Phi, psi and omega in degrees: 000136180207172179247130181248120178267129183257130176256332181207184184284339175293321175299324181293315179298320178295315184294318182298334181282342182232011179291144178236154175311133179096344179289167179229127176264127185238135180220149177292332182204159178293336181295341176296330185278321183194165178255010175212163184298322182297315181292321181296315178296321180297318182295316180297319179297322178297316179300316179297318180298334178280352181081018181260164175262173180219136178230130173241115190291317183294312186275353178071032182265129180212108184274005181284347180271193182291341182270003184300308180300322181294323179296311180296324176298319178297316178301319178293319180298315179296319180296316181297320180297315180296316180298320180295321179297315178298318178297319179296318177299317181293323178294315181299313181301315180298321179297316180295330179269359179072027181254352190280126178237007182086157184268130179284122183293147176281129182290130181223135177292114186295321178298311180297320181298313183296320181290321181290321178294322180298318179296320180294314183289337175274359179084009181280335177224160176273168180296324177301314180294323176300313180296325178293317179298325183268351184056047180242149171278161184307315182298318180290322181299307181294327178292319178293323173302315179295319177299319179296313179295322176297321179293319179298317180295322179295314179295324177297315178293326177296312178300316180300316176297318179298319179295318180298317179298318179297317180296321180293322179291322179298313181298317177300316181293323179296315178298323177295315179297319180297318178296319179296319176297322178296322179294319178297313177300318180295318179296317180298318178297322178294318178295319177297317179297317179299316177297321178293320177294321179296319182294320179294319178295318177298320178299317178294325177292317179297321177295319181293318180295321178297316178297319176298320179294321179294317179295320180298315181296319178299312182294326176295315178300320180294321179295317179296319180297314182297317181297321181293321180296316182298321178294313182301318181294316180293325177292319178298319182291318179297319180295323180295318179296317181292327180289325183283338182271000000 
C-alpha cells in the first residue's frame, strides 16, 4: 500500500497504470484530474475500480474513512446519469435519422448473475469483486441489478393482483352461496308454515267434529228425556181415564 501524489494529469495516467488495491491517490485539487465534470467522474471511477482511495486536499475529500464507498457510489450515479442523458440524446438523433436499431443486450449467465448478486447483497463480497466475477462494467452491473429489481417488483405486483382477484372471486362465490342458502331457508320456512297451517286447520276440523258429536249426544239425550216425559204423561192420563170409568 502506498500514496501517490498527483501534480498533473500525466501523473494520473502513470498512477492509473500501476495502482493496486489499498493504494491512495492524493491531489492538491480536483482540477488535477480533469478540466470538466465528465473527465473528473471517469478518473474517480477508474481509481475506485483499481481498489484505491482518493484524497483531494483543497476540497477536503478523503475516501479512506467510512464515507469512501458513498462518495464513489455518488460518482458512479452521477456518471451513469450523464451517460444516460448522452445515450438518450444519441438515440433520439438516431431515431430522427432512421438509424436506431436498439441496443444489443450483453449476454449474462442468469444463474451465475443471481448467485453473485446474492453474495454481494449479503455483504460477503464487494461490488467490485461481483463485477469481476461477472466480467461486467459498473454501468452494466448496476443496470442489470435495477432490471432484476424491476422484474421482481413486476412479479410481486402480478402475484398481488392474482391474490386480489382470487379474494374477490371467493367473496363473490360466498355471496352467491349465502343468497342460495337464504332461498333454501326461506323455502323450508314456507313449507314448515304450510305444514303447521294444515295441521292447525285439521285440528280445528277435528275440534269442530267433536263439538258437533257432543251437541248431537246432548240433543239425543234431551229428546229421549222429553220422550220419556211424554210417555209418562200419557200413561198417567190413561190411568186417570180408566179410574173414572
